[in-house]
Structure formats: structure tokens, C-alpha cells
N, C-alpha and C positions, 0 to 999 in steps of 0.2 A: 033040292037039297044036299052039301056038301059032307062029305062024313068027316068026321071029327080027325080022326084019325091019318087021311088025306091030308086034313090040313096041316094039321103039324107036321107032316113030312114035307110038304113042299116048305113051313118056313125055315124049317132047319133048314135046308137044301139052301136058299136064299143066304140064311146068315153061312154056311160055307163057304158060299161063292166070294161074299163081301170081306171075308178072314183071308181068304188066299189073295184076294187081289190086292188088297192092304201089306200083305207081306210079299207080293211079288215087287211090290212100289217100294217097299224099303230095302228089299234086297238090292233093287237097280238104283236106289242112293246110295247103299255102300256101296256099289260096287264103283258108281261115275266117284265119288267122295275119295276114294282107296284110288283108282285110275289118276284122280286129280293128282292128290298127293305124291304117288311114284313121281310121276314127271315132273313134278317139282324138285324132288327129290335126284332125279337122274339130271335132269338139268343143272343144277347144284353143285354136281359130283363134277359134271363134264367145264361147269366153268373153272374151281378149283384146279381141276389138272390139267386146265389151259395155264391158268394163272402160277402153278407151283413150275412149271415149263417153261417160264420165261427168264430171261438174262434176272440176274440178282438186280441189275442197273435198272429193268424194265416195270420191278415190281413195284405197287401201287395200294398202301391201302385202306380202303374205303370205312367209312363209317357212320353211322346215323346217330344224330343227338338229336331232339327233337323233329323227330323226321327229317330234318337236313340231313344230306349226305356233304364229307368235307375229306380232301385228300391230307393223311398225316403228312405233318413237315421232317418225321423222323427217317431220317437216310437208311436204307435196307442193304443189307449187305450180307453175303453169303461169309462162312467161316474159314474160308479158303482164302474168300479175296483181302479180311481183316487180317491175317496174320499174314498175309505179306504184303500188307500196307503196315503193320509194325514193322517187321523186318526192313522193310526200307526207310522207315523213318532212325530206326536203329543203323541200318548204314550210312545211312546220311549225317546223325549224330558222330559217330567214327571218323568219318572222314572231316570232319570242320574242327574236330579238334587238330590244333597249330603243334607241332614239335617244340617241347622246352629246350629252347637253344640255354649252354652252358653257359653259367653267369661269370667264368673264368675267360676273361680278353685271350687270344693266340700269344698275346703279345706280353702278358701280367707274369709268367713266368719264364726267364731266362735263363738258359742252359749254362753249368758251370764251364760250360769245354768252349763255349761261345766267350768268356773270359778274354782280356785284350792280353797279351803278351807283351806288355810294354815294359821296358825295366825299372826296379826298383831296387831303392836303397836297402842294403841289409839290415842296419840298422837307424832309426830315427837321427838325426842331427848330430852324428856318428863324424869322427875327426880320424884319416891314417897315419896311425903313430910310429908304424914300422913298415916300409913299402916291400914289393914284391925283389927279391935278390937271389935270384938261384945260382949266381957265379960268382959274384963279390961278397965274401963270410962279411958279417955284422955281428959286433959283441952283444954278448947273451948274459941280460942280468942277474941271471937267475944261475945258467951255471958257469959261470965266468971264462968262459972261451968266444972263440970266433968260430962262426957258421953260418951255410946258407940259408937263407927264408925264402922258404919255396910258397909261401903265405901273403899275406896284407893283416896287419892288427888295425882294427876299426875300435877305437875309445867309446865306452860303455857301461855304465853303473852294474851293476850286478842287480840279475831281476830286471833287466832289459828284453821288450821283445825282440825278437828276429825273426826276421820276415824272407820268407823265399824271392831271391831277386827275378827268377823267370819263371813260368810254369812249368812243371814237370813231374816226376815220379820219385816219391821215395822208395832210393834202391836199398837202402842198409840202416838200421839205428843201433851202433854198438858203443864199448868205450874204449879208449886208447889210455896205455898208462902214458904217454907223454903228449897226447892232444887233448884228453879228458873225455866227454861224454860227444859222440859226432855224430852227427844225421846228414848220409849223402843221400844227394838228390839229383838224377839224372833231370839235364834241360836239353832243349832243341840247340840242332847245330853242332853235335856230338860232344858239350860240356858235361860237365861232373862236377858237383861243388861239394865242398866238405866242410860242413859249418861244424867249427872246432869249440869246446871252453862250453858245453850248455847245461842247463841243470842235468838232474838224475832224473826225473820222469818227462820224456819229451812229449809234444802239443801232438804227433804223426805217426804214423806206424808203419813197416816196411810194406808197400806195394802200393800207400794212399797215393792218388794227386794230391798235388797242390798247387796252387796258381799266384803269377805273381802279386806281391804285398802279403800271400799268408802268413800269420804267425805259426812259425814251426817248431818252436821251443825259448829259452830264456839266457841270457849272458848267466853264464857262471864262473869256472876255474879250469884256464889251463895249467897245466902241469908245469910244459918245461919254461913257462914265462911266468909263474906263479909272483917274481917278485916285480914285473910290470907294472903300471897302473892297469885296472881294471879293464878289459876288453874282449872283443870279439877276432877269432883266428878264424881268418877262411883262406883255404885254397880251393885252386880250379884248373881240371885235366881238361886238354883238348885232343882228342883222339889218343888216349894215355900219355900225354907228353904236360908236363906244368906250365901254365901259362899265367898272365898278369890276370886278377880276377875283376881289375877293373873293365876287366873286355865284356863280363858279362851284363854293368849296370852305368 
């Protein structure tokens, strides 16, 4: 007959053995699961590292939808590549901008210096009423004496415009007791013209450049010929000597 105490000891020993076996199985199972998880994580990290190391143009985004994999159609690029592409587009836009051409034609402005030096009548529709007479004296209606006439008198009503007969430069503007208000213009070829008997306020001033046909003043009074009909008194010198003013026009 088995002693009760011995029976209880044997039963307790069997129970302990079963517990330790079960515990060992649990530990093995947990270890196996941990190892599997570690392997998966390690593999995932390796794949991620490989993808990161690929050039930006080779990176593909894989996605799972309802268990089906597909490749994203969104292009991938690095920040550096994107910046380079934007800069390239900006440069391209700058190159595509055409220079704005001036709306003013080269021929739309003609310099005053290019005006023709063709001769012009000093007054329009004027008639010479007293000729150039440097040697033979002529009778003056104003002074009632005989004297040489160093210029010509061209009929013109008071206020008639007086024109430069050629291109030139205004040498001086002054008043002479005998000739009235005078504008002296130096013309090409050594000629100097004296437009006499003009209104007090001249159109031009000393140093002005004038061109053939320009209005320089208006007819007024020639004091030493005041009793003659209204006219322009014009005198011309060439190289310092009086010449017939009609040589200029």
C-alpha cells in the first residue's frame, strides 16, 4: 500500500514537470516569433536603404490597394533636380523675350543740318525797287542827296516775313541809326548778309543756326530810306567786300 505522503509528492512532481514543459514551449514560441519579426524588420530596412540610395529617376513608389500593387504615376525628383529644372525654365523664358524694337523709324527724324542749302527769296513776291550801286550814286528821297547804294531794296509791306536766303549762323543782332534793326548772318562761301529795317523784336538771336527759308524777322522801317515805299534793305559782303546780294539767291 502506497503511503499517502509519497503519493502526493509524486503527483506534485508530475504537475511541476508539465508546467515547466509548457513554459519552455511558450518561451520557444516567443523567441521564434521575435526572430521572425526581427528578420522582417531587418529586410525592410535593407530594402528601404537600397531604395534611398537609388538615383531619383529610378525611385518607384509601390502601393497596395485591396491587395493589388501598382506603381504611382507621380514623377519623383529630388529638390536639387527640381530647382535646376525651375531655373532652366526661367532662363528659357528670358531667352524667349524678344528685344522691344523702337517704334521710331531711323528715317522719321531728319536732322536740321541735313536741310538743303538751296537759295530762297528773302521775301515772297518781292520786287527789287533799288539796285546795288556801289560806284554810281543814286538820289535818296529821304535825304535829297546823291549817294552810293551798298545793297538792294526789295518791296514788301510792313510785317512781311523775312527769310534766310541760305543756311548760316546768326553773327549779331543790333540796331543801326541809319539801317534800323539789323540781323547779321554768316552764310557759306565767305558771304555775310545784313537784313536791315526789321521789327524791334527779332525771331532769332546771336549764335542761332538758321536754314534756307527760315523766318528770321519781319519788315519794318529803314530810317535813312523812310520816305521810300515799304521794303527790306539787304546788304551782302563776300570776304569783307560789298557784293550784289542777288549772288546769294
